[in-house]
N, C-alpha and C positions, 0 to 999 in steps of 0.2 A: 223072493223078490219081488219087486213089481217091476214089471215092462217098465220104462222109460224114454223107450226112443221115440224122437220126433215124428211128425206125420212130415212129410217131405212132400210137395208139389212139385212136381216138375215142369219146367216153363214160365213159372210163375214169377223171375223175373222179367222176362221177352213180354208175357202178359201186361205188367204192369210198364214195360215204354209204349207199349203198343199203344196202350192205353192214351198213355201222358201225350203222343201226339192227338190220337181224336180228340179229347175233351182235358179240359184243366180239373173240372171234377171228380174225373171217375178213378184215379189215383189215389184220393182221399176217400172214397166207398172202399174201395178196397184193403186198407186199412182200417175202416170198421165192420168189413165181412171176419176180419181177425180178430178183432174184439170180439164180437159177438159170440163167435168158438169159445174164444178164452171165457168168456163170461159163464160157461157151464162148466166149467171147472173153477170158478171161483165163488159160483153159487153154492156148491157144494161143499168143497171146503170150508168155504165161510164160516159155519154153524157148526163146524167141529172143533174150531180154534177154541181153548178156554178161554173164559172172558172175566176176568178179574174186573178190572178195567172195560175191555172193549176195545181197549188201543189195538193191541195185538192183529186180532179181528179186523177192524177196518183198514189194515196195511195190505190185507191181502187183495189185489186187485191187478185187472186186464190191462194190459200192456203191448202196443203193437206197431210196426211199421209197414210198408205196403208189401216189405217181403218176409215179414215174419210176426208170429204171433207168441204172445208169454204172460205168465202170469208171477208177477213181483211181490214179494213177501217184506214186512220188517224196514230197514233201512233205520233213518235217523229219529225215526219217529217209536219206532219199536226193535233197538238192535237185538232183543232178545230172542226176535222171532224164530233166527232158526236151533236155538237151544230149544226152543218148545216143540219144531216141528221134528228135529234129527236126535235132538238129547246130547248128554254128552257132562261135562265138567266142568263148571263153574265156580266163581266167587272166590275166598276168602281163601288160597290153599288148594283151591279147587274144591273145596269140599260140600257144594251141591250138586248132586249127582243126578241124571235123570237118563234112564236105560238108551243107549245109543240104536237108533233103526235105523239103519243105512239107506231105507226106499223112504224115510220121514212118514209122517202119521196124517197129515192133512194135505197140501195138495198132489203130490204125487201119486196117491193113492186116489183122490179125486182124479183125476187125469185118466190114469189105468180105469178107471170103472166107466168113464163118460167117453172113451175113446173111438167109439164108432159112433154116440151121438157127434161127437166134434168133427170127424170126417164129414158125415151125413151133411151136416151146418156149414161147411167149407163148401164142399159139394155143392150142394143148393144156392148159397149166397153166389158164388164165382158165377154158376148159369146166371143167376139172373142177373148179375151185374154187366154179362159181357153180352146178355139177352138187350137189357138197357141201353147198351153203347151203339146198338146196333151190330152186332156182329152174331155169327151165328157158333155156338158152340159145339169141340168136333171131342 
């Protein structure tokens, strides 16, 4: 089983509020730090997604808010993506079968492989952001 526990940063919401008081642009930078970290997973997962037309692979994208970062895939452009990643049965009478893998084939393994690098990227990005805002990280 692939570990999928999220990386949690204590005090991130408080940091967001403090940055918002100091500068209008700082909270936007906080979101970009999350996107940079999530891009590590996207860059690792996207080449592994099967490419008949490439549409499924193009839907693997980083998305973040000021307090959370994530990787999304599928949606309206590729509604079959969950089947590609996790497997199962689809089609008329559920006749098309793909072995079900609870941990997925692409995104979760990429996250697991890059977990340490993601943590380092988040730490470095947050440290740089705090210093650029005129604060001293502790």
